[in-house]
Backbone and ligand atoms as CSV (ligand in chain L), in Angstrom:
chain,resi,resn,atom,element,x,y,z
A,1,MET,N,N,-181.683,-20.667,31.872
A,1,MET,CA,C,-180.973,-20.044,30.702
A,1,MET,C,C,-181.870,-19.448,29.732
A,2,ALA,N,N,-181.634,-18.293,29.407
A,2,ALA,CA,C,-182.510,-17.436,28.636
A,2,ALA,C,C,-182.590,-18.073,27.236
A,3,THR,N,N,-183.655,-17.877,26.529
A,3,THR,CA,C,-183.814,-18.226,25.046
A,3,THR,C,C,-183.096,-17.025,24.187
A,4,PRO,N,N,-182.716,-17.267,23.069
A,4,PRO,CA,C,-182.381,-16.142,22.139
A,4,PRO,C,C,-183.209,-15.114,22.218
A,5,ALA,N,N,-184.458,-15.492,21.929
A,5,ALA,CA,C,-185.543,-14.452,21.914
A,5,ALA,C,C,-185.673,-13.459,23.132
A,6,GLN,N,N,-185.396,-14.027,24.351
A,6,GLN,CA,C,-185.501,-13.458,25.614
A,6,GLN,C,C,-184.324,-12.419,25.753
A,7,GLY,N,N,-183.170,-13.058,25.220
A,7,GLY,CA,C,-181.941,-12.419,25.419
A,7,GLY,C,C,-182.011,-11.099,24.371
A,8,ILE,N,N,-182.458,-11.237,23.330
A,8,ILE,CA,C,-182.374,-10.173,22.245
A,8,ILE,C,C,-183.438,-9.149,22.565
A,9,ALA,N,N,-184.589,-9.540,23.077
A,9,ALA,CA,C,-185.514,-8.677,23.536
A,9,ALA,C,C,-185.009,-7.745,24.734
A,10,ARG,N,N,-184.311,-8.417,25.691
A,10,ARG,CA,C,-183.865,-7.599,26.806
A,10,ARG,C,C,-182.784,-6.788,26.504
A,11,LEU,N,N,-181.722,-7.253,25.823
A,11,LEU,CA,C,-180.462,-6.526,25.404
A,11,LEU,C,C,-180.350,-5.810,24.092
A,12,GLY,N,N,-181.232,-6.147,23.152
A,12,GLY,CA,C,-180.988,-5.702,21.836
A,12,GLY,C,C,-180.019,-6.831,21.159
A,13,PHE,N,N,-180.173,-6.730,19.613
A,13,PHE,CA,C,-179.420,-7.834,19.205
A,13,PHE,C,C,-177.933,-7.750,19.046
A,14,ARG,N,N,-177.425,-6.509,19.049
A,14,ARG,CA,C,-176.067,-6.301,18.992
A,14,ARG,C,C,-175.430,-6.776,20.158
A,15,ILE,N,N,-175.824,-6.175,21.293
A,15,ILE,CA,C,-175.355,-6.542,22.542
A,15,ILE,C,C,-175.384,-8.003,22.884
A,16,TRP,N,N,-176.616,-8.612,22.603
A,16,TRP,CA,C,-176.744,-10.169,22.806
A,16,TRP,C,C,-175.726,-10.871,22.009
A,17,TYR,N,N,-175.491,-10.324,20.844
A,17,TYR,CA,C,-174.651,-11.087,19.686
A,17,TYR,C,C,-173.222,-11.023,20.402
A,18,GLU,N,N,-172.898,-9.868,20.876
A,18,GLU,CA,C,-171.502,-9.560,21.414
A,18,GLU,C,C,-171.242,-10.591,22.736
A,19,ARG,N,N,-172.203,-10.618,23.429
A,19,ARG,CA,C,-171.969,-11.501,24.735
A,19,ARG,C,C,-172.192,-12.916,24.327
A,20,GLN,N,N,-172.822,-13.370,23.342
A,20,GLN,CA,C,-172.672,-14.809,22.808
A,20,GLN,C,C,-171.189,-15.098,22.434
A,21,LEU,N,N,-170.741,-14.121,21.699
A,21,LEU,CA,C,-169.207,-14.252,21.219
A,21,LEU,C,C,-168.376,-14.446,22.447
A,22,ILE,N,N,-168.545,-13.524,23.362
A,22,ILE,CA,C,-167.602,-13.529,24.715
A,22,ILE,C,C,-167.787,-14.836,25.319
A,23,GLU,N,N,-169.094,-15.239,25.545
A,23,GLU,CA,C,-169.336,-16.296,26.495
A,23,GLU,C,C,-168.868,-17.601,25.704
A,24,GLY,N,N,-169.088,-17.675,24.374
A,24,GLY,CA,C,-168.523,-18.726,23.562
A,24,GLY,C,C,-167.022,-18.916,23.524
A,25,HIS,N,N,-166.339,-17.851,23.447
A,25,HIS,CA,C,-165.038,-17.952,23.565
A,25,HIS,C,C,-164.458,-18.181,25.016
A,26,VAL,N,N,-165.217,-17.879,25.887
A,26,VAL,CA,C,-164.765,-18.340,27.325
A,26,VAL,C,C,-164.946,-19.837,27.317
A,27,TRP,N,N,-165.931,-20.466,26.724
A,27,TRP,CA,C,-165.926,-21.877,26.610
A,27,TRP,C,C,-164.848,-22.501,25.865
A,28,PHE,N,N,-164.509,-21.752,24.837
A,28,PHE,CA,C,-163.304,-22.183,24.042
A,28,PHE,C,C,-162.052,-22.333,24.811
A,29,VAL,N,N,-161.776,-21.291,25.504
A,29,VAL,CA,C,-160.602,-21.289,26.314
A,29,VAL,C,C,-160.590,-22.272,27.317
A,30,THR,N,N,-161.784,-22.462,27.931
A,30,THR,CA,C,-161.957,-23.734,28.829
A,30,THR,C,C,-161.581,-24.889,28.394
A,31,GLY,N,N,-162.122,-25.202,27.161
A,31,GLY,CA,C,-161.710,-26.482,26.451
A,31,GLY,C,C,-160.176,-26.589,26.218
A,32,PHE,N,N,-159.757,-25.362,25.675
A,32,PHE,CA,C,-158.262,-25.486,25.368
A,32,PHE,C,C,-157.451,-25.775,26.671
A,33,LEU,N,N,-157.727,-24.979,27.810
A,33,LEU,CA,C,-157.192,-25.361,29.104
A,33,LEU,C,C,-157.190,-26.642,29.587
A,34,CYS,N,N,-158.425,-27.328,29.306
A,34,CYS,CA,C,-158.724,-28.832,29.565
A,34,CYS,C,C,-157.607,-29.600,28.700
A,35,ALA,N,N,-157.437,-29.228,27.565
A,35,ALA,CA,C,-156.537,-30.114,26.490
A,35,ALA,C,C,-155.208,-29.988,27.133
A,36,VAL,N,N,-154.794,-28.802,27.591
A,36,VAL,CA,C,-153.488,-28.616,27.975
A,36,VAL,C,C,-153.201,-29.358,29.270
A,37,LEU,N,N,-154.223,-29.405,30.215
A,37,LEU,CA,C,-154.246,-30.125,31.377
A,37,LEU,C,C,-154.099,-31.476,31.123
A,38,ILE,N,N,-154.890,-31.998,30.267
A,38,ILE,CA,C,-154.805,-33.581,29.838
A,38,ILE,C,C,-153.546,-33.948,29.429
A,39,MET,N,N,-152.788,-33.101,28.556
A,39,MET,CA,C,-151.611,-33.501,27.838
A,39,MET,C,C,-150.593,-33.468,28.969
A,40,ALA,N,N,-150.677,-32.569,29.906
A,40,ALA,CA,C,-149.590,-32.403,31.014
A,40,ALA,C,C,-149.760,-33.687,31.906
A,41,LEU,N,N,-150.918,-34.052,32.219
A,41,LEU,CA,C,-151.088,-35.249,33.280
A,41,LEU,C,C,-150.781,-36.405,32.446
A,42,MET,N,N,-151.086,-36.550,31.173
A,42,MET,CA,C,-150.777,-37.858,30.373
A,42,MET,C,C,-149.255,-37.961,30.392
A,43,GLU,N,N,-148.430,-36.887,30.484
A,43,GLU,CA,C,-146.994,-37.180,30.424
A,43,GLU,C,C,-146.606,-37.725,31.609
A,44,GLU,N,N,-147.246,-37.360,32.877
A,44,GLU,CA,C,-146.919,-37.713,34.166
A,44,GLU,C,C,-147.496,-38.863,34.646
A,45,LEU,N,N,-148.613,-39.316,33.856
A,45,LEU,CA,C,-149.400,-40.529,34.216
A,45,LEU,C,C,-148.525,-41.897,34.138
A,46,ASN,N,N,-148.433,-42.601,35.183
A,46,ASN,CA,C,-147.707,-43.839,35.117
A,46,ASN,C,C,-148.659,-44.940,35.882
A,47,LEU,N,N,-149.255,-45.672,35.307
A,47,LEU,CA,C,-150.326,-46.640,35.897
A,47,LEU,C,C,-149.666,-47.675,36.717
A,48,ARG,N,N,-148.328,-47.908,36.637
A,48,ARG,CA,C,-147.536,-48.945,37.264
A,48,ARG,C,C,-146.906,-48.340,38.495
A,49,GLY,N,N,-146.889,-46.974,38.573
A,49,GLY,CA,C,-146.297,-46.355,39.648
A,49,GLY,C,C,-147.163,-46.280,41.011
A,50,PRO,N,N,-146.762,-45.424,41.916
A,50,PRO,CA,C,-147.591,-45.400,43.176
A,50,PRO,C,C,-149.167,-45.187,43.087
A,51,GLY,N,N,-149.990,-45.884,43.697
A,51,GLY,CA,C,-151.456,-45.759,43.336
A,51,GLY,C,C,-152.123,-44.413,43.584
A,52,PRO,N,N,-152.046,-43.789,44.803
A,52,PRO,CA,C,-152.825,-42.638,44.914
A,52,PRO,C,C,-152.608,-41.487,43.911
A,53,LEU,N,N,-151.401,-41.256,43.515
A,53,LEU,CA,C,-150.958,-40.258,42.681
A,53,LEU,C,C,-151.528,-40.425,41.223
A,54,SER,N,N,-151.230,-41.745,40.798
A,54,SER,CA,C,-151.731,-42.183,39.489
A,54,SER,C,C,-153.257,-42.249,39.469
A,55,LEU,N,N,-153.807,-42.664,40.425
A,55,LEU,CA,C,-155.459,-42.702,40.396
A,55,LEU,C,C,-155.948,-41.313,40.308
A,56,SER,N,N,-155.487,-40.393,41.139
A,56,SER,CA,C,-155.961,-39.109,41.165
A,56,SER,C,C,-155.705,-38.405,39.741
A,57,SER,N,N,-154.489,-38.687,39.263
A,57,SER,CA,C,-154.209,-38.058,37.926
A,57,SER,C,C,-155.172,-38.710,36.815
A,58,LEU,N,N,-155.606,-39.874,36.926
A,58,LEU,CA,C,-156.434,-40.525,35.895
A,58,LEU,C,C,-157.871,-39.869,36.277
A,59,VAL,N,N,-158.318,-39.700,37.398
A,59,VAL,CA,C,-159.603,-39.064,37.753
A,59,VAL,C,C,-159.577,-37.756,37.048
A,60,ILE,N,N,-158.456,-36.943,37.336
A,60,ILE,CA,C,-158.555,-35.586,36.753
A,60,ILE,C,C,-158.473,-35.555,35.248
A,61,ILE,N,N,-157.918,-36.497,34.677
A,61,ILE,CA,C,-157.769,-36.647,33.165
A,61,ILE,C,C,-159.270,-36.906,32.639
A,62,VAL,N,N,-159.980,-37.771,33.300
A,62,VAL,CA,C,-161.252,-38.169,32.899
A,62,VAL,C,C,-162.294,-36.906,33.107
A,63,ALA,N,N,-162.084,-36.311,34.213
A,63,ALA,CA,C,-163.023,-35.072,34.402
A,63,ALA,C,C,-162.600,-33.982,33.367
A,64,ALA,N,N,-161.262,-33.747,33.222
A,64,ALA,CA,C,-160.894,-32.597,32.230
A,64,ALA,C,C,-161.368,-33.128,30.805
A,65,SER,N,N,-161.365,-34.379,30.614
A,65,SER,CA,C,-161.806,-34.753,29.043
A,65,SER,C,C,-163.438,-34.532,28.945
A,66,TRP,N,N,-164.142,-34.762,30.100
A,66,TRP,CA,C,-165.518,-34.579,30.046
A,66,TRP,C,C,-165.885,-32.917,29.912
A,67,LEU,N,N,-165.109,-32.296,30.833
A,67,LEU,CA,C,-165.418,-30.791,30.739
A,67,LEU,C,C,-164.942,-30.167,29.506
A,68,GLY,N,N,-163.875,-30.588,28.828
A,68,GLY,CA,C,-163.375,-30.124,27.656
A,68,GLY,C,C,-164.300,-30.248,26.504
A,69,ILE,N,N,-164.805,-31.605,26.396
A,69,ILE,CA,C,-165.741,-32.096,25.394
A,69,ILE,C,C,-167.145,-31.047,25.473
A,70,VAL,N,N,-167.567,-30.916,26.849
A,70,VAL,CA,C,-168.819,-30.126,27.039
A,70,VAL,C,C,-168.547,-28.765,26.455
A,71,ALA,N,N,-167.225,-28.151,26.855
A,71,ALA,CA,C,-166.829,-26.666,26.639
A,71,ALA,C,C,-166.829,-26.461,25.170
A,72,ILE,N,N,-166.043,-27.492,24.449
A,72,ILE,CA,C,-166.096,-27.345,22.923
A,72,ILE,C,C,-167.425,-27.391,22.305
A,73,ARG,N,N,-168.127,-28.274,22.702
A,73,ARG,CA,C,-169.441,-28.491,22.033
A,73,ARG,C,C,-170.374,-27.211,22.304
A,74,ARG,N,N,-170.214,-26.603,23.412
A,74,ARG,CA,C,-171.139,-25.370,23.695
A,74,ARG,C,C,-170.369,-24.221,22.821
A,75,TYR,N,N,-169.086,-24.191,22.753
A,75,TYR,CA,C,-168.507,-23.082,21.916
A,75,TYR,C,C,-169.022,-23.162,20.507
A,76,ILE,N,N,-169.010,-24.430,19.900
A,76,ILE,CA,C,-169.428,-24.554,18.643
A,76,ILE,C,C,-171.121,-24.228,18.402
A,77,ARG,N,N,-171.721,-24.641,19.407
A,77,ARG,CA,C,-173.109,-24.488,19.315
A,77,ARG,C,C,-173.517,-23.000,19.451
A,78,MET,N,N,-172.807,-22.315,20.310
A,78,MET,CA,C,-173.117,-20.860,20.710
A,78,MET,C,C,-172.685,-19.940,19.414
A,79,LEU,N,N,-171.466,-20.340,18.889
A,79,LEU,CA,C,-171.041,-19.440,17.625
A,79,LEU,C,C,-171.944,-19.866,16.505
A,80,GLY,N,N,-172.440,-21.046,16.340
A,80,GLY,CA,C,-173.187,-21.580,15.026
A,80,GLY,C,C,-174.545,-20.679,15.168
A,81,ARG,N,N,-175.147,-20.733,16.454
A,81,ARG,CA,C,-176.450,-20.268,16.623
A,81,ARG,C,C,-176.273,-18.532,16.418
A,82,ALA,N,N,-175.199,-18.004,17.046
A,82,ALA,CA,C,-175.127,-16.546,16.882
A,82,ALA,C,C,-174.970,-16.052,15.571
A,83,GLU,N,N,-173.982,-16.855,14.647
A,83,GLU,CA,C,-173.835,-16.575,13.386
A,83,GLU,C,C,-175.048,-16.770,12.599
A,84,SER,N,N,-175.720,-17.808,12.869
A,84,SER,CA,C,-177.126,-17.878,12.065
A,84,SER,C,C,-178.141,-16.860,12.287
A,85,LEU,N,N,-178.159,-16.427,13.423
A,85,LEU,CA,C,-179.087,-15.450,13.694
A,85,LEU,C,C,-178.523,-14.149,13.082
A,86,ALA,N,N,-177.314,-13.905,13.194
A,86,ALA,CA,C,-176.665,-12.683,12.556
A,86,ALA,C,C,-176.902,-12.543,11.097
A,87,GLU,N,N,-176.915,-13.732,10.406
A,87,GLU,CA,C,-177.136,-13.742,8.901
A,87,GLU,C,C,-178.592,-13.304,8.676
A,88,GLN,N,N,-179.624,-13.585,9.605
A,88,GLN,CA,C,-180.870,-13.316,9.299
A,88,GLN,C,C,-181.388,-11.967,9.874
A,89,CYS,N,N,-180.508,-11.317,10.576
A,89,CYS,CA,C,-180.876,-10.071,11.182
A,89,CYS,C,C,-180.459,-8.790,10.445
A,90,VAL,N,N,-180.607,-8.903,8.972
A,90,VAL,CA,C,-180.442,-7.766,8.159
A,90,VAL,C,C,-181.820,-7.451,7.665
A,91,CYS,N,N,-182.183,-6.283,7.665
A,91,CYS,CA,C,-183.523,-5.970,7.278
A,91,CYS,C,C,-183.671,-6.117,5.836
A,92,PRO,N,N,-184.704,-6.776,5.235
A,92,PRO,CA,C,-184.896,-6.963,3.928
A,92,PRO,C,C,-185.295,-5.801,3.241
A,93,ALA,N,N,-185.959,-4.758,3.913
A,93,ALA,CA,C,-186.218,-3.449,3.248
A,93,ALA,C,C,-185.238,-2.563,3.177
A,94,CYS,N,N,-184.518,-2.124,4.388
A,94,CYS,CA,C,-183.579,-1.001,4.346
A,94,CYS,C,C,-182.207,-1.576,4.570
A,95,ALA,N,N,-181.974,-2.968,4.648
A,95,ALA,CA,C,-180.640,-3.515,4.878
A,95,ALA,C,C,-179.689,-3.121,5.878
A,96,CYS,N,N,-180.488,-2.637,7.082
A,96,CYS,CA,C,-179.682,-2.198,8.134
A,96,CYS,C,C,-179.486,-3.386,9.053
A,97,TYR,N,N,-178.329,-3.660,9.713
A,97,TYR,CA,C,-177.899,-4.838,10.400
A,97,TYR,C,C,-178.220,-4.733,11.966
A,98,GLY,N,N,-178.947,-5.701,12.338
A,98,GLY,CA,C,-178.949,-5.745,13.882
A,98,GLY,C,C,-179.780,-4.938,14.545
A,99,LEU,N,N,-180.636,-4.168,13.735
A,99,LEU,CA,C,-181.560,-3.222,14.629
A,99,LEU,C,C,-182.940,-3.684,14.676
A,100,ILE,N,N,-183.122,-4.780,15.452
A,100,ILE,CA,C,-184.392,-5.480,15.438
A,100,ILE,C,C,-185.064,-5.364,16.730
A,101,ARG,N,N,-186.409,-5.659,16.733
A,101,ARG,CA,C,-187.145,-5.775,17.790
A,101,ARG,C,C,-188.074,-7.056,17.754
A,102,VAL,N,N,-187.941,-7.710,18.887
A,102,VAL,CA,C,-188.725,-9.092,18.925
A,102,VAL,C,C,-190.118,-8.755,19.225
A,103,LEU,N,N,-190.915,-9.173,18.169
A,103,LEU,CA,C,-192.461,-8.934,18.267
A,103,LEU,C,C,-192.972,-10.171,19.068
A,104,GLU,N,N,-192.652,-11.119,18.593
A,104,GLU,CA,C,-193.367,-12.545,19.028
A,104,GLU,C,C,-192.323,-13.575,19.020
A,105,ALA,N,N,-192.327,-14.438,19.979
A,105,ALA,CA,C,-191.391,-15.669,19.770
A,105,ALA,C,C,-191.984,-16.950,20.143
A,106,GLY,N,N,-191.682,-17.958,19.363
A,106,GLY,CA,C,-192.335,-19.339,19.665
A,106,GLY,C,C,-191.792,-19.721,20.912
A,107,VAL,N,N,-192.352,-20.895,21.407
A,107,VAL,CA,C,-192.095,-21.393,22.681
A,107,VAL,C,C,-190.987,-22.404,22.403
A,108,ALA,N,N,-189.906,-22.245,23.053
A,108,ALA,CA,C,-188.739,-23.267,23.025
A,108,ALA,C,C,-188.840,-24.064,24.254
A,109,GLU,N,N,-189.020,-25.178,24.213
A,109,GLU,CA,C,-189.217,-25.937,25.532
A,109,GLU,C,C,-187.906,-26.192,26.220
A,110,THR,N,N,-186.907,-26.388,25.347
A,110,THR,CA,C,-185.613,-26.488,25.919
A,110,THR,C,C,-184.678,-25.647,24.924
A,111,ASP,N,N,-183.350,-25.476,25.383
A,111,ASP,CA,C,-182.456,-24.796,24.601
A,111,ASP,C,C,-182.044,-25.573,23.289
A,112,GLU,N,N,-182.286,-26.815,23.208
A,112,GLU,CA,C,-182.022,-27.481,22.146
A,112,GLU,C,C,-182.823,-27.377,20.931
A,113,HIS,N,N,-184.222,-26.941,21.092
A,113,HIS,CA,C,-185.016,-26.752,20.012
A,113,HIS,C,C,-184.920,-25.473,19.210
A,114,PRO,N,N,-185.054,-25.414,18.065
A,114,PRO,CA,C,-185.004,-24.104,17.335
A,114,PRO,C,C,-186.151,-23.222,18.014
A,115,GLN,N,N,-186.053,-21.833,17.799
A,115,GLN,CA,C,-187.022,-21.018,18.229
A,115,GLN,C,C,-187.080,-19.983,17.162
A,116,ARG,N,N,-188.531,-19.918,16.552
A,116,ARG,CA,C,-188.884,-19.060,15.686
A,116,ARG,C,C,-189.205,-17.661,16.219
A,117,MET,N,N,-188.871,-16.527,15.598
A,117,MET,CA,C,-189.278,-15.258,16.029
A,117,MET,C,C,-189.845,-14.371,15.025
A,118,ARG,N,N,-190.765,-13.619,15.343
A,118,ARG,CA,C,-191.180,-12.581,14.332
A,118,ARG,C,C,-190.439,-11.152,14.848
A,119,VAL,N,N,-189.866,-10.618,14.129
A,119,VAL,CA,C,-189.002,-9.369,14.412
A,119,VAL,C,C,-189.434,-8.257,13.544
A,120,SER,N,N,-189.180,-7.134,13.952
A,120,SER,CA,C,-189.364,-5.993,12.965
A,120,SER,C,C,-188.064,-5.025,13.168
A,121,CYS,N,N,-187.874,-4.279,12.063
A,121,CYS,CA,C,-186.790,-3.304,12.009
A,121,CYS,C,C,-187.062,-2.262,12.873
A,122,LYS,N,N,-186.181,-1.635,13.548
A,122,LYS,CA,C,-186.379,-0.567,14.393
A,122,LYS,C,C,-186.185,0.736,13.473
A,123,ARG,N,N,-185.691,0.699,12.341
A,123,ARG,CA,C,-185.632,1.862,11.593
A,123,ARG,C,C,-186.765,1.999,10.515
A,124,CYS,N,N,-187.187,0.950,10.169
A,124,CYS,CA,C,-188.341,1.125,9.037
A,124,CYS,C,C,-189.633,0.198,9.422
A,125,ASP,N,N,-189.679,-0.540,10.509
A,125,ASP,CA,C,-190.746,-1.375,10.854
A,125,ASP,C,C,-191.083,-2.422,10.008
A,126,GLN,N,N,-190.339,-2.772,8.991
A,126,GLN,CA,C,-190.437,-4.118,8.069
A,126,GLN,C,C,-190.447,-5.145,9.124
A,127,GLN,N,N,-191.399,-6.089,8.938
A,127,GLN,CA,C,-191.311,-7.342,9.735
A,127,GLN,C,C,-190.945,-8.611,8.972
A,128,TRP,N,N,-190.232,-9.509,9.540
A,128,TRP,CA,C,-189.836,-10.772,9.015
A,128,TRP,C,C,-189.691,-11.872,10.112
A,129,HIS,N,N,-189.399,-13.062,9.775
A,129,HIS,CA,C,-189.136,-14.167,10.649
A,129,HIS,C,C,-187.743,-14.480,10.628
A,130,VAL,N,N,-187.264,-14.746,11.743
A,130,VAL,CA,C,-185.906,-15.423,11.928
A,130,VAL,C,C,-186.044,-16.842,12.929
A,131,GLU,N,N,-185.152,-17.575,12.654
A,131,GLU,CA,C,-185.148,-18.764,13.351
A,131,GLU,C,C,-183.659,-19.034,13.947
A,132,SER,N,N,-183.838,-19.367,15.297
A,132,SER,CA,C,-182.519,-19.644,15.713
A,132,SER,C,C,-182.254,-21.130,15.811
A,133,ILE,N,N,-180.917,-21.831,15.835
A,133,ILE,CA,C,-180.931,-23.109,15.611
A,133,ILE,C,C,-180.578,-23.632,17.011
L,1,ZN,ZN,ZN,-185.321,-1.687,7.869
């Protein structure tokens, strides 16, 4: 998985941001569909009924719960990170939005750690730091 700095350097901020929103919403839809599946199976679940069907329903409910939680957490994290970077990607000198060049990026050991980047404006070459959450 690429860090935000790698993604922004490769695609440019605006395309990276757009892709983060698209991917984040795919995770949201995944979480929503898992919730619908869980509700549908809960309606059919009868633990006193025939064994194999109830057991398979229970296994699917547990798996869908796990996937749904992972998906919604990813959705929240991706949108939070994208919005946080978007707020910082306004040039302090000329106020243009999203036209940045990544000059230097700190090492992010995992995707969980914040990554500090030194960026410059593509229009006026003003430099500043942004930090992804
Ligand atoms: Zn500028």
